[in-house]
N, C-alpha and C positions, 0 to 999 in steps of 0.2 A: 662462217655464217653467211654473209652475202657474197663476198669475194667477187665483186663486180670488176674491180680494178686491181690488178696484181701489184701496182706500184703505190697504192694508197694503203697505209697501215690498217690492219684489221680492226683496231680499236675505233678508228674514225668511221669505218664502214658500219660497225656495230652501233655507233651513236646515231646513224642516219635513220634507223627504223623507229626508235622512240620519238625522234624529232618529226619524222614524217607522220607518225600516228597522231601526235599532238596537233600538227597543222591540219590534219584531216578533221579532227574533232572541232577545232576552232572554226574552220571554214563551214562546217556543218551547223555550228551554233549561229554563225553570222547569217547563213541562209534561212534557217528556221526562225530565228529571232527577228531578222529583218522582214521576212514575209509576214510574220505575225504583226509586227508594228505597222508595216505598209498597208496591209489589208484590213486590219481590225481596229487599230488605234487611230491612225491619221484620219480616216474618213469621219469618225465620230468627233474628233477634235476640231475639224474644220467645217462641220456642217452648218454652223451659224454664220460663217463668212459669206461675203458676196461670191457669186459664181466665178467671176474673173479672178478673184483672190484665191479661191479654192483651186482653180486650174493652175495658177502660178505656183502655189505651194506644192501641189501634186507634181507638177513638172519639175520643180527643183529637187524634191525628194526623189523622184523617179530617176533623175540624172545621177545623183550620188549613189542611190541604191543599185542602179544598173551597173555602175563600175564595180561595186562590191560583189554583185552576182557574177559578173564575168570573171573577175579575178578569183573568186572563191571556186567557181566551176573549174577553172583551169588548174588550180591547186588541188582540188578534190580528185580530178582525173589523174594528175601526176602522182599524188600520194597514194591513191588507190592502186595505181599501177605498180608502185613500189611494194605495197602490201601483197598484191597478188603474186608478184615475182618472188618475194621473200617467203611467202607461206604456201605456195602452190604445191610443193612436195608433201606438205602435211595433209592436204585435202585428198590426196590419192592414197595416203597411208592410213595412219591411225584415226584421223578425223574424217573418214569417208562418209560417215552418217550425217555430218554437218555440211556436206558439200552442196546440197540442194538449197540450204538456207543462205549460203554465201553467194551462190549464183543468183538467187532471188534478190539479195541485197544489191548486187552489182547491177542487175537489170533494172530494178526499180529506181536505183540511184541515178543511173544514166538517163532514164526517162524523165525523172524529176529535174535533172540539170538541163535537159533539152527544153522542157517546158519553161523553166525559169529564165534561161537565156533568150528563148523566143519571146517571152513576155517583155523582157527589158530591151530587146532589139527593135521594137516598134518605135517609129520616129515621133509619134504623138502620144501624149498622155490621154488615157481614156476618161470620159466624163463620169462613168459609173464605176463602182468597185468591180474588180475583175473576179467573177466567180470561179474561173478556172485557176486563178492563183490561190484561191482558197482551197480548191481541190488539190492543188500542188502542195499546199501546206500539209494537208492530211497525208498525201503520199510521202512527203519528207518524214513525217512522224512514223509512218509505217516502215520506211527504210531504217530508221533508228531502231524500231522494235525488232525488225528482222535481224539486224546486226547484233542486238542483245541476245536474241534466241541462238544465233550462231555461236556467239561467245559462250553462252551457257552450255550448249551442247558440247563444245570443245572441252570446257571445264569438267563436265560429267564424264566424258570419255577419259580424260586425264586422271580424274579421281578413281574411276573404276580400274584403270590400268595400274595405278599406284596400289590400290587395295589388293589386286591379284598378286602383285609382286611381293607384298608384305606377307602373304600366306606361304610363300615359298621358303623352305628351310634355307638357312645360311649356307652358301657354297653350292647349293643344288640349283641348277638352271632348268630342270625338267618341270613341266607344269603339274605333274602328278607326284605328290609327296609319297614317300615310302609308307607302308601300312604300319 
């Protein structure tokens, strides 16, 4: 399967991909959920507080969320690289039709990560809710949608290939069955 390291047993290497995929999903959930909470929930929850208290709360939340964003971005790049390395041969073969969707997923995902990290890298908490983080929230949702479309297309190709193989007579490998 992966065979990255010849001295590590193949079973351990095979366990890396599901673990990597799980980490990718968890970090995506942290980014999307955290952005939703940071941009839409917290401003409404603190609007009745004094301005200096609002800034203190936003600054504190921003500091914690910034750490989550940076760690999640690093893990997403790492786990995404593992997925690309492990699945790249599939997108040049049978899943060629889904290749544009996976490239779109990668490009939009990297763009969303850059925006998220840049938003959290600022040294001061903004006074107003950041509309571009709201735009980034929408981009993150689009990245998830594109990933779902890519997976759906792979499943369709796989199902079509399975159906074509079922029509072949047993023991005959030719695509045209005898009349």
